C-alpha positions as CSV (number, residue, x, y, z in Angstrom):
1,M,-37.2,30.1,29.7
2,N,-34.2,32.3,30.5
3,G,-31.1,30.7,32.0
4,R,-31.3,27.2,30.7
5,V,-28.0,25.6,31.5
6,R,-26.0,23.0,29.8
7,R,-23.7,21.6,32.5
8,N,-20.3,20.0,31.7
9,A,-20.7,20.8,28.0
10,Q,-17.5,20.0,26.3
11,R,-18.6,21.5,23.0
12,L,-21.5,23.7,21.8
13,R,-23.5,20.9,20.3
14,P,-26.5,21.4,17.9
15,S,-29.2,20.0,20.1
16,D,-33.0,20.2,20.2
17,D,-33.0,20.3,24.0
18,A,-30.8,23.1,25.2
19,A,-31.0,21.8,28.8
20,T,-29.5,18.4,27.8
21,P,-25.9,18.1,29.0
22,A,-23.4,17.2,26.4
23,P,-21.5,14.2,27.8
24,A,-17.8,14.5,28.7
25,A,-16.0,12.8,25.9
26,P,-12.2,12.6,26.3
27,T,-11.9,10.6,23.1
28,R,-13.7,13.3,21.1
29,R,-11.6,16.0,22.6
30,S,-8.5,14.1,21.5
31,W,-10.0,13.8,18.1
32,A,-10.6,17.5,18.0
33,R,-7.0,18.2,18.8
34,A,-5.8,15.8,16.2
35,T,-8.2,17.2,13.7
36,I,-6.8,20.7,13.9
37,G,-3.3,19.3,13.5
38,L,-4.3,17.2,10.5
39,I,-5.8,20.3,8.8
40,A,-2.4,21.9,8.9
41,L,-0.8,18.8,7.5
42,A,-3.3,17.5,4.9
43,L,-1.5,17.7,1.5
44,T,-3.8,15.9,-0.9
45,V,-7.5,15.8,-1.8
46,G,-7.7,12.3,-0.6
47,A,-6.4,13.3,2.8
48,C,-9.0,16.1,3.0
49,S,-11.7,13.6,2.1
50,V,-10.8,11.4,5.1
51,L,-10.4,14.5,7.3
52,A,-13.9,15.8,6.3
53,G,-15.3,12.4,7.6
54,V,-13.4,12.7,10.9
55,V,-14.6,16.3,11.4
56,A,-18.2,15.3,10.7
57,Q,-17.9,12.5,13.3
58,V,-16.5,14.9,15.9
59,L,-19.3,17.4,15.2
60,D,-22.0,14.8,15.3
61,Y,-23.1,15.8,11.8
62,R,-25.7,13.7,9.9
63,A,-24.3,11.1,7.6
64,A,-22.8,12.0,4.3
65,E,-25.3,11.5,1.4
66,F,-23.2,12.2,-1.7
67,D,-19.8,11.8,-3.3
68,V,-18.3,15.1,-4.3
69,A,-17.0,16.5,-7.6
70,I,-14.6,19.4,-7.3
71,E,-13.8,21.9,-10.0
72,R,-10.9,24.1,-9.1
73,G,-9.9,27.5,-10.4
74,V,-13.3,28.4,-11.9
75,A,-13.1,32.1,-12.8
76,V,-15.8,34.6,-11.8
77,V,-14.9,37.6,-14.0
78,T,-15.9,41.0,-12.5
79,S,-17.2,43.9,-14.5
80,D,-13.7,45.5,-14.4
81,G,-12.1,42.3,-15.7
82,V,-10.6,40.8,-12.5
83,R,-10.7,37.0,-12.3
84,L,-11.8,35.8,-8.9
85,R,-10.6,32.2,-8.5
86,S,-13.4,29.9,-7.2
87,D,-13.3,26.2,-6.2
88,V,-16.7,24.6,-6.6
89,F,-17.7,21.5,-4.7
90,L,-20.8,19.8,-6.0
91,P,-22.7,16.7,-4.7
92,K,-22.6,14.1,-7.5
93,G,-26.0,13.3,-8.9
94,A,-27.8,16.3,-7.2
95,A,-29.9,18.6,-9.3
96,R,-30.9,22.0,-8.0
97,I,-29.5,22.5,-4.6
98,P,-28.8,25.3,-2.1
99,T,-25.4,27.0,-2.2
100,I,-22.9,28.0,0.6
101,L,-20.5,30.7,-0.4
102,V,-17.2,31.4,1.4
103,R,-15.1,34.3,0.3
104,V,-11.5,33.8,1.4
105,P,-9.2,36.8,2.2
106,L,-6.2,34.6,2.7
107,D,-3.4,33.3,0.4
108,K,-3.5,29.9,-1.2
109,T,-1.1,28.2,1.2
110,T,-1.1,24.5,2.1
111,T,-2.9,25.1,5.3
112,N,-5.6,27.3,3.9
113,T,-6.2,25.1,0.9
114,A,-6.5,22.0,3.1
115,F,-9.0,23.8,5.4
116,A,-11.1,25.1,2.5
117,T,-11.1,21.6,0.9
118,T,-12.2,20.0,4.1
119,V,-15.0,22.4,4.7
120,G,-16.1,22.3,1.1
121,R,-16.4,18.5,1.2
122,L,-18.1,18.6,4.6
123,W,-21.0,20.5,3.3
124,A,-21.1,19.1,-0.3
125,E,-21.3,15.6,1.0
126,R,-24.6,16.7,2.7
127,G,-26.3,18.2,-0.3
128,Y,-24.9,21.7,-0.8
129,A,-23.1,23.3,-3.6
130,V,-20.1,25.0,-2.1
131,V,-18.2,27.9,-3.7
132,I,-14.9,28.9,-2.0
133,Q,-13.7,32.0,-3.7
134,G,-10.6,34.2,-3.2
135,T,-11.1,37.9,-2.7
136,R,-9.0,40.2,-4.8
137,G,-5.3,39.4,-4.6
138,H,-5.9,36.3,-2.4
139,Y,-6.3,32.6,-2.8
140,G,-5.3,32.7,-6.4
141,S,-7.6,35.5,-7.5
142,G,-6.4,38.4,-9.7
143,G,-6.4,42.0,-8.8
144,R,-4.8,44.0,-6.0
145,A,-5.7,43.3,-2.4
146,V,-7.0,46.6,-0.9
147,P,-8.7,45.8,2.4
148,F,-12.5,46.3,2.4
149,L,-13.1,48.6,-0.5
150,D,-13.9,46.1,-3.3
151,E,-15.8,43.4,-1.3
152,R,-19.4,44.7,-1.8
153,A,-19.2,45.0,-5.6
154,D,-17.3,41.7,-6.0
155,G,-19.7,40.0,-3.6
156,I,-22.8,41.2,-5.5
157,E,-21.3,40.0,-8.8
158,T,-20.5,36.6,-7.3
159,L,-24.1,36.2,-6.1
160,R,-25.3,37.0,-9.6
161,W,-22.8,34.4,-11.0
162,I,-24.2,31.8,-8.7
163,E,-27.7,32.7,-9.8
164,R,-26.7,31.7,-13.4
165,Q,-25.4,28.3,-12.5
166,P,-27.5,25.2,-13.4
167,W,-27.4,23.8,-9.9
168,Y,-28.7,27.0,-8.2
169,D,-32.1,26.6,-6.5
170,G,-32.6,30.2,-5.3
171,R,-31.1,29.8,-1.8
172,I,-27.6,30.9,-0.8
173,G,-25.9,30.8,2.6
174,M,-22.6,32.4,3.6
175,W,-20.1,31.4,6.3
176,G,-16.9,32.7,7.9
177,G,-15.4,34.9,10.5
178,S,-13.3,38.1,10.8
179,Y,-12.7,39.4,7.2
180,F,-14.8,36.4,5.9
181,G,-17.6,37.9,8.0
182,Y,-17.0,41.3,6.5
183,T,-17.6,39.8,3.0
184,Q,-21.0,38.7,4.3
185,W,-22.1,42.0,5.9
186,V,-21.4,44.0,2.8
187,V,-24.0,42.0,0.8
188,A,-26.4,41.3,3.6
189,D,-29.0,43.7,2.1
190,Q,-29.1,41.9,-1.2
191,V,-32.1,40.0,-2.5
192,E,-32.8,38.0,-5.6
193,P,-30.1,36.9,-5.6
194,G,-29.1,37.5,-2.0
195,P,-28.2,35.4,1.1
196,A,-31.0,33.4,2.7
197,A,-28.9,32.7,5.8
198,L,-25.6,34.1,7.1
199,F,-23.2,32.7,9.7
200,I,-20.9,35.6,10.8
201,Q,-18.2,35.1,13.3
202,L,-16.0,37.7,15.1
203,C,-17.0,40.6,12.9
204,S,-19.3,43.6,13.0
205,T,-20.7,46.4,10.9
206,D,-18.6,49.1,12.7
207,L,-15.0,48.7,11.7
208,H,-14.0,52.2,12.8
209,R,-15.1,51.5,16.4
210,M,-13.3,48.2,16.4
211,F,-10.1,49.8,15.3
212,Y,-10.6,52.9,17.6
213,P,-12.5,51.8,20.8
214,G,-12.9,54.7,23.2
215,G,-10.9,56.8,20.7
216,A,-7.6,54.9,21.1
217,F,-6.0,52.7,18.3
218,S,-6.2,48.9,18.6
219,L,-2.5,48.7,17.9
220,E,-1.8,45.0,18.4
221,T,-4.9,44.0,16.5
222,A,-4.1,46.3,13.6
223,L,-0.5,45.2,13.4
224,Y,-1.3,41.6,13.6
225,W,-4.0,41.9,10.9
226,A,-1.9,44.0,8.6
227,L,1.2,41.8,8.9
228,R,-0.8,38.6,8.5
229,S,-2.2,39.9,5.3
230,R,1.2,40.4,3.6
231,G,2.0,38.0,0.8
232,D,1.8,34.2,0.4
233,R,2.5,33.0,4.0
234,D,1.5,30.2,6.2
235,D,3.1,31.7,9.4
236,P,1.4,34.4,11.4
237,P,3.5,37.4,12.7
238,S,5.8,36.4,15.5
239,V,5.8,37.9,19.0
240,A,9.3,39.2,18.2
241,M,7.9,41.1,15.2
242,L,5.1,42.6,17.3
243,E,7.6,43.6,20.1
244,R,9.9,45.3,17.5
245,A,6.9,47.2,16.2
246,A,5.9,48.5,19.6
247,A,9.4,49.5,20.7
248,G,9.6,53.1,19.6
249,F,8.1,56.2,18.1
250,P,6.4,57.3,15.9
251,L,3.3,55.1,15.8
252,R,3.1,55.4,12.0
253,A,6.5,53.6,11.7
254,A,5.5,50.5,13.7
255,D,5.0,48.4,10.6
256,D,8.5,49.4,9.4
257,R,10.1,48.5,12.7
258,A,8.4,45.1,12.5
259,V,9.3,44.1,8.9
260,E,8.5,46.6,6.2
261,D,6.1,49.3,5.1
262,V,2.5,47.9,5.1
263,P,0.1,50.3,3.4
264,A,-3.0,49.0,5.1
265,F,-1.6,49.7,8.5
266,N,-0.6,53.2,7.6
267,V,-4.1,53.9,6.2
268,W,-5.8,52.8,9.5
269,V,-3.3,54.9,11.6
270,D,-4.0,58.0,9.4
271,H,-7.7,57.9,9.9
272,P,-8.5,58.1,13.6
273,E,-11.8,59.9,13.1
274,R,-15.0,58.6,11.5
275,D,-14.3,60.1,8.2
276,A,-15.0,59.4,4.5
277,Y,-12.6,56.4,4.6
278,W,-14.5,54.6,7.3
279,A,-17.8,55.6,5.6
280,A,-16.5,53.7,2.5
281,V,-15.4,50.7,4.6
282,D,-18.6,50.3,6.6
283,G,-20.6,51.4,3.6
284,E,-24.1,49.9,3.4
285,S,-23.4,47.5,6.3
286,R,-26.3,48.2,8.7
287,P,-27.9,45.6,11.0
288,E,-31.3,47.1,10.2
289,R,-30.7,46.4,6.4
290,L,-30.3,42.7,7.0
291,R,-32.7,40.7,4.7
292,A,-31.9,37.1,6.0
293,P,-31.4,35.5,9.4
294,V,-27.9,35.6,10.8
295,L,-26.2,33.5,13.3
296,L,-23.6,35.7,15.1
297,M,-20.7,34.0,16.9
298,A,-18.6,36.2,19.2
299,G,-15.9,35.8,21.8
300,W,-15.5,37.4,25.2
301,Y,-11.9,38.2,24.4
302,D,-12.4,39.3,20.8
303,P,-11.8,42.9,19.7
304,F,-15.1,42.8,17.7
305,L,-17.2,41.9,20.8
306,P,-18.8,45.2,21.8
307,T,-19.8,46.1,18.2
308,Q,-21.0,42.6,17.4
309,L,-23.3,42.6,20.4
310,E,-24.6,46.0,19.4
311,D,-25.3,44.5,15.9
312,F,-27.4,41.8,17.5
313,V,-29.4,44.3,19.6
314,R,-30.0,46.4,16.5
315,I,-31.1,43.4,14.5
316,R,-33.6,42.4,17.1
317,A,-34.9,46.0,17.3
318,G,-34.8,47.1,13.7
319,A,-34.5,44.3,11.1
320,P,-37.6,42.9,9.4
321,R,-39.6,40.9,11.9
322,H,-39.0,37.5,10.4
323,V,-35.2,38.2,10.2
324,A,-35.1,39.5,13.8
325,E,-36.9,36.6,15.3
326,A,-34.9,34.0,13.4
327,S,-31.4,35.5,14.1
328,R,-29.3,34.1,16.9
329,L,-26.2,35.0,19.0
330,I,-23.6,32.7,20.5
331,V,-20.8,34.1,22.7
332,G,-18.0,31.8,23.9
333,P,-14.7,32.1,25.8
334,W,-12.6,32.8,22.7
335,A,-10.2,35.4,21.5
336,H,-10.1,36.2,17.7
337,A,-10.5,32.7,16.2
338,E,-8.4,31.4,19.1
339,T,-9.1,29.1,22.0
340,V,-8.7,30.6,25.4
341,T,-7.6,28.5,28.4
342,L,-9.7,29.3,31.4
343,P,-7.8,29.4,34.8
344,A,-8.5,26.5,37.1
345,H,-10.5,24.8,34.3
346,G,-8.9,22.1,32.3
347,T,-11.0,22.1,29.1
348,P,-10.4,25.0,26.7
349,R,-13.2,25.7,24.3
350,N,-11.8,24.9,20.8
351,Y,-12.8,27.8,18.6
352,R,-12.1,26.1,15.3
353,L,-14.5,23.3,15.9
354,E,-17.1,25.5,17.6
355,S,-17.2,27.7,14.5
356,L,-18.2,24.7,12.3
357,A,-20.4,22.9,14.8
358,P,-23.6,24.9,14.3
359,S,-23.2,25.5,10.6
360,L,-24.9,22.5,9.2
361,P,-28.0,22.7,11.5
362,W,-28.2,26.4,10.8
363,F,-28.0,26.0,7.0
364,D,-30.3,23.0,7.0
365,R,-32.9,25.0,8.9
366,H,-32.9,28.0,6.5
367,L,-31.8,26.6,3.2
368,R,-33.3,23.1,3.3
369,P,-36.7,23.5,5.0
370,S,-37.5,19.8,4.4
371,A,-34.4,18.6,6.3
372,P,-34.9,17.2,9.8
373,R,-35.1,20.1,12.2
374,A,-32.0,20.4,14.4
375,G,-30.2,23.1,16.4
376,N,-31.3,25.4,19.2
377,D,-34.3,27.7,19.1
378,Q,-33.1,30.1,21.8
379,A,-32.1,33.6,20.7
380,V,-28.9,33.7,22.7
381,T,-26.4,31.1,24.0
382,L,-23.7,32.3,26.3
383,Y,-20.7,30.6,27.8
384,V,-20.7,31.6,31.5
385,M,-17.1,31.7,32.7
386,G,-16.4,30.7,36.3
387,D,-19.4,28.4,36.2
388,N,-18.0,27.1,32.9
389,V,-21.3,26.2,31.4
390,W,-23.3,27.1,28.2
391,R,-26.5,28.8,29.0
392,D,-29.5,29.8,26.8
393,E,-31.1,33.2,27.1
394,A,-34.0,35.0,25.6
395,E,-32.3,38.3,25.0
396,W,-29.1,40.4,25.2
397,P,-28.5,42.2,27.4
398,L,-30.2,40.2,30.1
399,A,-33.3,42.0,31.4
400,R,-32.8,40.5,34.9
401,A,-29.3,41.9,35.3
402,R,-29.1,44.7,37.8
403,A,-26.6,47.6,37.3
404,T,-24.7,47.5,40.6
405,P,-22.1,50.1,41.6
406,Y,-18.9,49.3,43.4
407,Y,-17.3,52.5,44.6
408,L,-13.6,53.3,44.6
409,R,-12.2,54.0,48.0
410,S,-8.7,54.6,49.4
411,G,-6.6,56.8,51.7
412,G,-4.8,58.1,48.6
413,R,-2.3,55.2,48.3
414,A,-4.0,52.8,45.9
415,N,-0.8,52.3,43.8
416,G,-0.2,48.6,43.1
417,A,-1.7,45.5,44.6
418,G,-0.1,46.3,47.9
419,G,-1.8,49.7,48.2
420,D,-5.0,50.7,50.1
421,G,-7.5,50.7,47.2
422,V,-10.9,49.2,48.0
423,L,-14.0,48.5,45.9
424,A,-16.9,49.2,48.4
425,P,-20.7,48.8,48.1
426,A,-21.2,52.4,49.3
427,P,-19.3,55.7,48.4
428,A,-17.5,57.8,50.9
429,T,-19.8,60.6,52.1
430,S,-17.0,63.2,51.8
431,A,-14.0,63.5,49.4
432,E,-11.1,61.2,50.1
433,P,-7.5,61.9,49.2
434,P,-7.1,61.3,45.4
435,D,-4.9,58.5,44.1
436,R,-2.1,59.9,42.0
437,Y,0.4,58.4,39.5
438,L,2.8,59.4,36.8
439,Y,1.9,58.3,33.3
440,D,5.1,58.1,31.1
441,P,4.4,57.1,27.5
442,R,8.0,55.9,27.2
443,D,7.3,53.4,30.0
444,P,3.7,52.3,29.4
445,V,1.9,49.6,31.3
446,P,2.4,46.4,29.3
447,S,-0.7,44.5,28.1
448,A,-1.2,41.1,29.8
449,G,-3.9,39.4,27.8
450,G,-7.0,41.1,26.6
451,A,-9.3,41.4,23.5
452,M,-6.9,41.6,20.6
453,L,-5.6,39.6,17.7
454,G,-2.5,37.3,18.0
455,P,-0.9,35.0,20.5
456,R,-0.9,37.4,23.4
457,A,-4.7,37.7,23.5
458,G,-7.0,36.1,26.1
459,I,-6.6,35.5,29.8
460,A,-3.3,36.2,31.6
461,S,-1.9,36.8,35.1
462,Q,-1.9,40.4,36.1
463,R,0.7,40.0,38.9
464,A,3.5,41.9,37.1
465,V,1.2,44.7,36.0
466,E,-0.1,45.1,39.6
467,R,3.4,45.6,40.9
468,R,3.7,48.9,39.1
469,D,3.3,52.3,40.8
470,D,1.4,53.7,37.8
471,V,-1.4,51.1,38.2
472,L,-4.1,51.9,40.8
473,V,-5.7,48.8,42.3
474,Y,-9.1,48.6,44.0
475,T,-10.2,45.3,45.5
476,S,-13.5,44.1,47.0
477,A,-13.8,42.1,50.2
478,T,-13.6,38.3,49.8
479,L,-16.9,37.1,48.4
480,A,-19.1,35.1,50.7
481,A,-21.2,33.8,47.8
482,D,-20.9,33.6,44.0
483,V,-21.4,36.9,42.1
484,E,-22.4,36.6,38.4
485,V,-21.5,39.5,36.1
486,T,-23.2,39.2,32.7
487,G,-23.6,42.2,30.4
488,P,-22.0,45.5,29.6
489,V,-19.4,46.8,32.2
490,T,-19.1,50.6,32.8
491,L,-16.5,52.6,34.7
492,V,-17.2,56.1,35.8
493,L,-14.2,58.1,36.9
494,Y,-13.5,61.6,38.2
495,V,-10.1,62.5,36.9
496,S,-7.7,65.3,36.7
497,T,-4.5,65.5,34.6
498,A,-1.7,67.9,33.7
499,A,-1.9,66.8,30.1
500,A,-3.7,68.6,27.3
501,H,-4.7,65.2,25.8
502,T,-4.4,61.8,27.5
503,D,-5.9,58.4,28.2
504,F,-7.4,56.5,31.1
505,T,-7.8,52.8,31.2
506,G,-9.8,50.3,33.3
507,K,-9.5,46.6,33.8
508,L,-11.9,44.2,35.6
509,V,-9.9,41.4,37.3
510,D,-10.9,38.1,39.0
511,V,-8.7,37.5,42.1
512,H,-8.5,33.8,43.0
513,P,-8.2,32.6,46.6
514,D,-4.4,32.1,46.2
515,G,-4.1,35.8,45.2
516,S,-3.7,35.1,41.4
517,P,-5.3,37.9,39.4
518,Y,-6.7,37.3,36.0
519,N,-8.1,39.8,33.5
520,V,-11.8,39.6,32.7
521,S,-12.5,42.7,30.6
522,D,-10.9,46.1,29.9
523,G,-11.4,49.4,28.1
524,I,-10.0,52.9,27.5
525,V,-11.1,56.5,26.8
526,R,-9.0,59.1,25.0
527,R,-9.9,62.8,25.0
528,A,-8.6,66.3,25.5
529,Y,-8.7,68.2,28.8
530,A,-8.9,71.8,29.7
531,P,-5.7,73.1,31.3
532,R,-5.8,73.3,35.1
533,S,-9.4,72.0,35.2
534,G,-10.9,70.4,38.3
535,P,-12.1,66.8,38.5
536,T,-13.7,65.8,35.2
537,E,-16.3,63.0,34.9
538,I,-15.5,60.4,32.2
539,R,-17.1,57.1,31.3
540,L,-15.2,54.0,30.1
541,E,-17.1,51.2,28.4
542,L,-15.2,48.0,29.3
543,W,-15.7,44.9,27.3
544,P,-19.0,43.1,28.1
545,T,-18.5,39.7,29.8
546,S,-20.2,36.8,31.5
547,M,-18.1,35.8,34.5
548,V,-19.1,34.2,37.8
549,F,-16.7,35.5,40.6
550,K,-16.8,32.5,42.8
551,R,-17.1,32.4,46.6
552,G,-13.7,33.0,48.1
553,H,-12.6,35.1,45.1
554,R,-12.4,39.0,45.0
555,I,-13.5,41.5,42.4
556,R,-10.7,43.9,41.4
557,L,-10.4,47.0,39.3
558,E,-7.1,48.3,37.8
559,V,-7.0,52.0,36.7
560,S,-4.1,53.5,34.7
561,S,-3.4,55.5,31.5
562,S,-2.0,52.8,29.2
563,N,-2.5,49.2,28.2
564,Y,0.2,48.7,25.6
565,P,0.2,47.4,22.9
566,R,-3.4,46.3,23.1
567,F,-4.0,50.1,22.7
568,D,-1.5,52.6,21.3
569,R,0.0,55.0,23.9
570,N,-1.1,58.6,24.1
571,P,2.0,60.9,23.9
572,N,0.1,63.5,26.0
573,T,1.0,66.4,23.8
574,G,-2.2,67.0,21.9
575,R,-0.3,66.8,18.6
576,P,-1.1,64.2,15.9
577,I,-0.4,60.8,17.6
578,A,0.6,59.0,14.4
579,T,3.7,61.1,13.8
580,E,4.6,62.3,17.4
581,T,8.2,61.5,18.4
582,E,8.5,63.6,21.6
583,P,6.1,62.3,24.2
584,V,5.8,63.9,27.6
585,A,4.9,62.4,31.0
586,A,1.8,63.5,32.8
587,H,0.6,63.5,36.4
588,Q,-2.8,61.9,36.7
589,A,-5.2,61.7,39.6
590,I,-8.4,59.7,40.3
591,H,-10.8,61.4,42.7
592,H,-13.4,59.5,44.8
593,G,-15.9,60.2,47.6
594,G,-18.2,63.1,48.1
595,D,-19.1,64.9,44.9
596,T,-16.7,62.7,42.9
597,P,-18.1,59.1,43.3
598,S,-15.9,57.2,41.0
599,R,-17.4,53.7,40.5
600,L,-17.4,50.5,38.7
601,I,-20.9,49.5,37.5
602,L,-21.4,45.7,37.1
603,P,-24.4,44.0,35.6
604,I,-25.2,41.5,38.4
605,V,-27.4,38.6,37.7
606,P,-29.2,37.5,40.8
607,R,-28.2,33.8,41.4
608,A,-31.7,33.0,42.8
609,A,-33.2,34.1,39.4
610,R,-31.0,31.7,37.5
611,A,-32.9,28.7,36.2
612,G,-31.3,25.3,35.7
C-alpha cells in the first residue's frame, strides 16, 4: 500500500513491518553521536574491534558469528603493473562465503583507516569476506590518481582477482557513496564475476549533469571535491579556502585562489558541454545495463539527487525484470554524506549511521539467501520533511501527486521580501507590469544552503538573501491546511534580458509562522538569448523534494540570476565563462499574466489520499 508511515522514527531501521514505529531512543542517539566521534579517534585494531561491536548494537544488527582475521596490504596487480592495496577481512573458520568489495578513493589517513577497519569487521563478523581496496593513488595503492578514468578497468580486474580466491563462493556485493558509488556503477554490467548486489549512495550514472545542472557549473561542489582529493589529508577544505576561491575572476583560477593548481578542477571547468571527456567518464554506466539489484540511497540536499532519481526510474523501466523488481530507493534529509538539521525539529538524521543501517539486511537478502529475511520490501522509502516521518511508497514519482500551478503575480515591485510579489492559484487574465532587477556578476546573490558538497550545504535561513533588490520574492497566502509537495518541482518563467547569454535561478522556500524563510529546493538554467527579443519562455527544473508546508506556513518562490557559489556566475558576455575576466551587468525582467503566465508547478499529494 502506498504511503505507509513510520511515525517518530529516529533512524531508518531494517524492519519487516514498515508501518511499525521505531521507538524514540535517546540513549541510542547519544551512542550514535559518540560512535561517529570514536571513528575519528580510533587508533588501533583493538579499538576498531570494540567500535564495530558498538556500531552493530546501535544498528540492531544480528549478533556476531565469527572472529576476524585481517590481512593488510594485499596487492591486486593490474594488467599495466599497478599495485592496488587491499585489506582483506575474513571470518575465521569460514569456508566459501560471499564477498563485499569497497573501493576507497581516499587517502590512508587515521580517520579513513579506522572507518574502513570498523566497517570491515562489522561485516566479516557476520559471515562475509570483505575487501577494502584503494583506487589508484589512494589508500596506499600505486599509480596516479586521475578521477574516473581508470575505475572500470581496475574494478573488473579486482572482480576477477576475487573470483580466484579460495573463499569466493560466486557472490559479490559492493557498498559506498559518492566516488565509492561511482566505482560500483562502472562495473554494474559485469557478470561471472560481477556484483550480485549493489548499495550505491549519493551517486548517479550522469556525472556531466551533476557538474552542470541546467547548464551552469556546480562550483562549490566541484571545488570541495577537487580540494578534498588533494594529497594525504584528514581535514576537508575550510570555508576560508572556498571563500578565497569564489572571490574573483576568472573561474578557471578558482583553485589557485584557494590553495594551488588542482588539475581535476581545471578539467571539469574546461568541459562544460557533454563531449568526449564526459563520454569517457560516464562510459558504460547505464541504469538499463544493471545486472544485479541495487539499493540507491539519496539525499534531498545532495547534488546527485535529480540524476540519482532518474537512475531509479530508468532501472524500474528498463533493467531486466528481476533486477528492476528487487531494486530499492531510499531518500532522506541529507546533504552529501552530511546530516541536515531540520528547522523546528530537534532530531537530525545522522547520515553516517543511515548509510550503514540497511547494508547488512540488504546483503543478507541478496548474497545469503538462507539467512533470516529482514529489511523492507517496499520499492521506495522517503523521509517526508515537515511531517518528519519515514514513509514507504510503491513508486517514484508518486502516481497520486497532482501537478499544481502557482502563478506569479505582482504590481511590478516584487523585489525583496518586502515587495508585492504573490503566488496565486490563478493567473492574471491580462499582462501585469513585469518585475525588473539588475544582475551584476561582480555582486552575485550569495548561496544560503542548498544541494552542494561541504559545510555550507543543507537548510539555511534566507532572510539576508531576501533583503536584496536583485531577488524577486513571490509568496502564497497563509496556508489554512497542510500542503504536501513530493516529487519533481518545475518553474516556468517568461523572461527578457539585455544580455547575450545569462542565467535565471529559482528557489522554493518554506516560510514559518514567525516569518523565518528556509530553502527547500532550487535550480538554474543557463542559455543564450537573441538581442532585443520579447519575453522568452524558459523552464527550470528545481531539485525534487518531499516537504509538507504546515498549516500557518506560506509557500515562497525566489527568482534571480545567481546563487553563488552553489552555481558559478554567468558573466553575461557570451564569451567562454572559464576564462572571462570582464563581466558586465544585465537588466533582467520577469513577465507574468496574460500571454506570459509565469508559474511554479508543485507536485501536490492530496492529504486525504495519504495512508497511515
